[in-house]
N, C-alpha and C positions, 0 to 999 in steps of 0.2 A: 504494500500500500504506500509506504513512505517513498520507495523508489519510483513508483508510478507517478506520484504527485510531483516529485522533482523533475522527472522526465517530461511530463506535460508542461510544467512551467518553463523549462529550458527551451522546449520546442516552440512554445508560443512566443518567447522572447526572440528567437531566431527569425521566426516568420514575420514578426513586427519589424525587426531590424531591416530585413531585406526589402520589406514593403516600403519603409520610410526612406531607404537609400537605394533606389532602383539603379543608380549609377554604378553600384558595386557589382563587379562580375564574379560569379561563383563557378569555380571549376572543381569537380569532384573526381576522385580516382577510386575505382573498385577493381576487384580481381583476386584470383587465387594466390598469386605470387607477384612480386615486383611492385606492389603499391607504393611503398615508402620511397624506393629509388625513383619511381616515376614522379611522385609528388614533389620530391626535392628537385629533380631535374626541371620540371615545369616551373617551379618557383624561381630557380636560378636563372633560367632563360628570361622569364617575364620581368624579372627585377631590372633588366636593362632598360625598360621603358616605364614600368608601372610600380606603384607602391603595393607590395604584396604581403598578405598575412599568411603565415605558414607556421604550424606547430610541428617541429621536426620529430617529435616522439610519436608513438602509436596512439594518439588521442582520437580513436576512430569508432568508439562504441556509442551506445544510445545516450549515455550521460556525458562522456568527455567530448564527443564530436560537436554538440551545440556550443559548448564553452570555447572550444578551439576556433569555431567559426566566428564567435563574438570577440575572441581575443581576451577572454577572462580566465584567470588562473583557476585550475582545478583544485578543489579542497584537498588538503593533505589527509584529513580524517573525514572520510565520506559518511561516517555515522554521526558527525557533529552537526547538529542543526544550525548552530551559530555560524559555522563556516559556510553552510549553504545559503544562509540569509545574506552573508557578505557577498557571495557570488551573485545572488539575485540582484542586490543593489548595484553591483558593478555592471550587470547586464542591462539594467534599466538606464543607467548613466550612458552606457555605450549607445543605446537606442537614441537618446536625446542629443548626443554630441554630433557635431559634423563628422563625417566619416574620415578616418585616418588612413584608409587603404583604397586602392583601385580594384584589386583582385584578391579574392580569398581562394586558396588552394586547399582542399580538404579531402583526406582519405576516409573512405567508408569501409569499415570492417564488418565481418560476419563470421560467427562460429556455429550458427544454426539457422534453419529455414525461417525466412521472413524478416530478418534484420535489415538487409539492404533495401528490399521493397518498402519497408516502413519509413526510411528516410524520404522516400518520394511523397509521403503524406504531408510533409511540411517544407520540402525543398523542391525548387524547380531550377536546377543548375543551368547555366548558360552553355557549359560544355561538360559532358561526362566522358571519362576515359576508362575503358575496361582492359586490364592488362593481360589476363589469362583466365582460362578455365581448365583446372586440373585438380587432382586429388587434394582435399583439405578437409579437416574435421569430419572424416568419414563416419565416425561413430554417430554423428547427427544427420549428415546429409545422405548417407547410404549409397547414392549413385552420382555419377558425374553429371547426368542430366539434371538432377536437382541442383547441383552446384551451378550449372550453366544458367538455369532459370533465375537463381538467386543473384549471381553477379551481373548478368546482362540486364537485369531490371534497372540498373543504374543508367544504362543507355536509353531505356524507354521513358524514364521520367525526366530526362535532360532535354533541353531545347535542341541541341545537336550532340552527336557522340562520335568518338574515335575508338575503334576496337582493334586489338592486336591480331592481325591476320595470321601471324606465325604460331601463336599459342592459343588460339581459339578455333577449334575445328568447325568447318563450315556446316556440319550437321546441326549445330546449335543455333543457326540463324532462324530456326523456327520460333525461337523465343524473342526475337526482335520485332517490335511493333513500330518503332520510330523510323519514318522514312528518311530522316536527315542524319544519315550515318556514313562515315568514311572509315577506311582501314589504314593502318600503318604497320610497318615492320621492316625486316631486312630482306624480304623477298620482293622482287621487282613487280609482282602482281598487286602489291599493296599500293594504294593511291599516294600515300606519303611513305617514301622509303629511302634508305641510305645504302649505297653500294660501296663497300670498303675495297679500295684498290691496293692498299698496302698496310701492313702492320709492323710496328717495331715497339719494343719495350719502352724506348725513350720517347718516341713521337706519338704512339698510339695508332689509331685507325685513321688513315687519310683516304678520302673518297669523295663521292658526289651525292648530294641530297636532291631528291626529286619531289615536286609537289604540283598539283594542278594549277595553283595560283602563280607559280614561278615560270617565267618565260623561258629561262634556261636553268639547267641544273646549278646548284649552289655548291662550290667546293667547301668541304668541312673536315675538320680534324677532331676526332673524339678520343680523348685519352683515357680509355677504359679497356679492360681485358675481357675478351669473350664476346661472341656474337649476341648472346642473350642480354648482355649489359648495354648494348647499343640501343635496344628497343625503347627503354625509358627516355633516352635522349631524342630519338626519332619522334616519339609522342610529344615531347616538350617543344620541339621545333614546330610540329604541326599545330599545336595550341597557339604558339606565338604567331604563326602565319594567320591563323583564324582571327586573331585579335589585332591584326594589322601591323605587326612588327616588320621592319625592313631587314635585308640581309646583313647589314652592318651590325645592327642590334643583335640579331640572332647569332652571328659569329662571335661577338663578344661574350654572349651568354654561354655558348657551347664551351668556350675556352675556360670558363670558370667551373665547369662540372668536374667533379672528382669522385672516386669511389667512396662509399659510405663505410663506416666501421662495420667489419664483419660481413661485408658484401663484396666479394671478389676484390678485396683490397690486397695489393701486393706489398710484401714487407721483406726486408733483407734478413736472411737467416745465417746461421753459422756455416762455416766452410763455403762461403760465397754461394750459398743456396738461395733459391727463390721460394718464399712462402706465399701461397694464395690463401688468404684468410677469408673464408666464407662460412663463418661460424655462427652468424646471427640466428639462422633457422635452416631447416632442411625439409624438403618435400620431394616427391619423385621427379617432377619436372625440373626443379632447380638443381637437384643432385646430378641428374643426367646431363644437364647443360654444363655444369661445372666440370664434370669428368671429361667431356668432349673438349673443353678448353685445355685441360691438362694434357690430353693426347696431342694437341697441336703444337705444344712448346718444343722447341729444338734444344733439348738438354740431354746430358749423359745419363740421367736417371730420374724416374718419376715414382713418387710415393703418394698414395691416397689414404687419408684417414677419414673413415665414415663413422658418424654417430647415428644412433637410432633416429629414424624419422617418426616423430610423434604424431598422435591424433589421426591415425589412419584406420582405426577400428578393425573391422573384419578383413579389410584389404591389406593389412600390414604384412602378412606372410607373403602374399603375391608380389607386393611392391618391393619389399626388401630382396626377394629372390630375383626379381627382374633387374634390379640395380646390380646385384652380384653377377648376373649373366653378362652385363656390359663390361665387366672388368677383364681386360685383355692382358694375358701374361707377356705378350710381345711388347706391350707398352708400359707395363707397371713392374717395378722391382718388388714392391710390397703393397699389399692391401691390408690395412689395419682397421679393426672395428672396435667401437666402444658402445656398450649397451647390450642387453639381452636379446633384443629383436635382431640386431645386426649379427650377433654371434650365432644365433639359432638359424637364421634364414639367409642373410647376405653372405656370410663367410663360407658356408658349404657350397653355395652356387659359384662363388669366385674360385674356390679350390677345385671344383669340378671342371672349370675352364683351364686349370693348370697354373693358377696364380699362387704365389707365395703369400700366405695369409697368417696373421697373428691377431688374436682377439683379447681385449682387456675389459675389466669391469668398470674402469673409470678413466677420465681424461689425463690425470696425472701420470698414471702408469704408461699410458699410450705415448705421452710426450717424452717421457724418459727413454722409451724404447726407440722412438724416432731419432732422438739425439744420439743413441748408441750405434745406429746403423746407417745414418745419412752419409752420403759421399759428396765429394767436392762438386759444386755446380748443380746439385740436384734441384728438382722442383717438387714441393710438397703441397698438396691440396688438403686443407682441413675443412670438412663439410659436416656440420652438426647442428643440432637443435638446442633449444634452451633447457627445458625441464629435464633434469637428471643426466644431462650430457656435458654441456659447458666445455666444448673443445677449445675455447679461447685460452683455457688454462693449460692445455697441451701445447698450444702455440708458444707460450712463454719459454718452454724448455729449449726451443730451437731458434729463438730470436738472436740476431747478431748483437743487439743492444737492448738492455732492459728499459731504456728510454722509450722504446717503441711500444711498451705495454700500454701506454696512454691511448694508443690507436685501437686497442682491442675493445670489444663490446663488454658490457656488464662489469665495469671496473669501479663503480661507485662504492663507498663504504658499506651501504646497505646491501648491495649485491654481494660484496666480498664476505660479509657476515653470513649471508644465506648459503653461499657456496662452501665456505669453510665448514659450516655445520653439515652440509651434504657430504663432503669428502671425508669428514671425521667418522662416518658410519662404516667405512671400509677398513 
């Protein structure tokens, strides 16, 4: 009852704010994976022309999203009515004040059926971006078709939408009702697309960007690793073009985009090794994409460390086995797993392929093992989830400098207390 009351109040404040400030452009981002990277890329590009409101954290649920849209601080203690009353006062003041932004970029999250469609009851975004349809929270969604209906609803309640052609199967177009939809991606069949002509670790991806509004292709350099990391930037450029930005502004914005913590961020490791820190979270689509990037690197040795993919429900066995089957002994010196699901299902599949496999109960043990076997110039991919995995702690064991620990995810004092408690159980 208390939560419903708060939710209704917050939603009414947002609705009133957007009605009183029709000049404010609202861009929303939904999807199974890639929401935060896409949100931040959009905000980075748009900031070259507009005043942008963005909350970089995952303030994307039914209570936090309205406050993020309004730019009001989320209560530290959500059970404290006094803190909520303070938030309500701040929301009312925000409504009365002249707007301090031109564009709001908001992520919309969902972990069960109906949460994304609910946002459409009080939001009518100018642009909706849908990043992917893939396995997520399967204990609630049960099927990919249910996920597609959930995530693509954001395209339907937006005035116009951009959907990722590469990571959303065409069979799910049956869920789209909005006629004002364009596609983006790395494939040339997408209306907004980028073709990488060359990649180097120093310069990133250099290539050409194509869009219906551009008379000629636009040269662009995107300093990110991996084809799947390009798609958030492609979406960001498309949003910028939709909002009237010129190529000079777009180019400046693209140059400021960098990897986020724990999301395909490259770090220097011991013995001149390359660490790919992709520890923020893991899902089947993201894990497969990251592994394919590792295969493309021209290095003397490749090692992958996989943590359990959480929240897969009854599909967990099949998804972990499928990832194990993608492990190629001709490409990988070692496959290392952390967590019971990976040990039970992923590891045997990788062994059956002929891979050299080692399984550990926790990230600290896995990190120590990687440190003991890593060779000069190797590349190591750490791909893991949050709850009960925390592979960022394994990364610490092979960093060239402890100063780079600040670039890892979940390093706040609060997180470290929680993780130390977790690791003390082993």
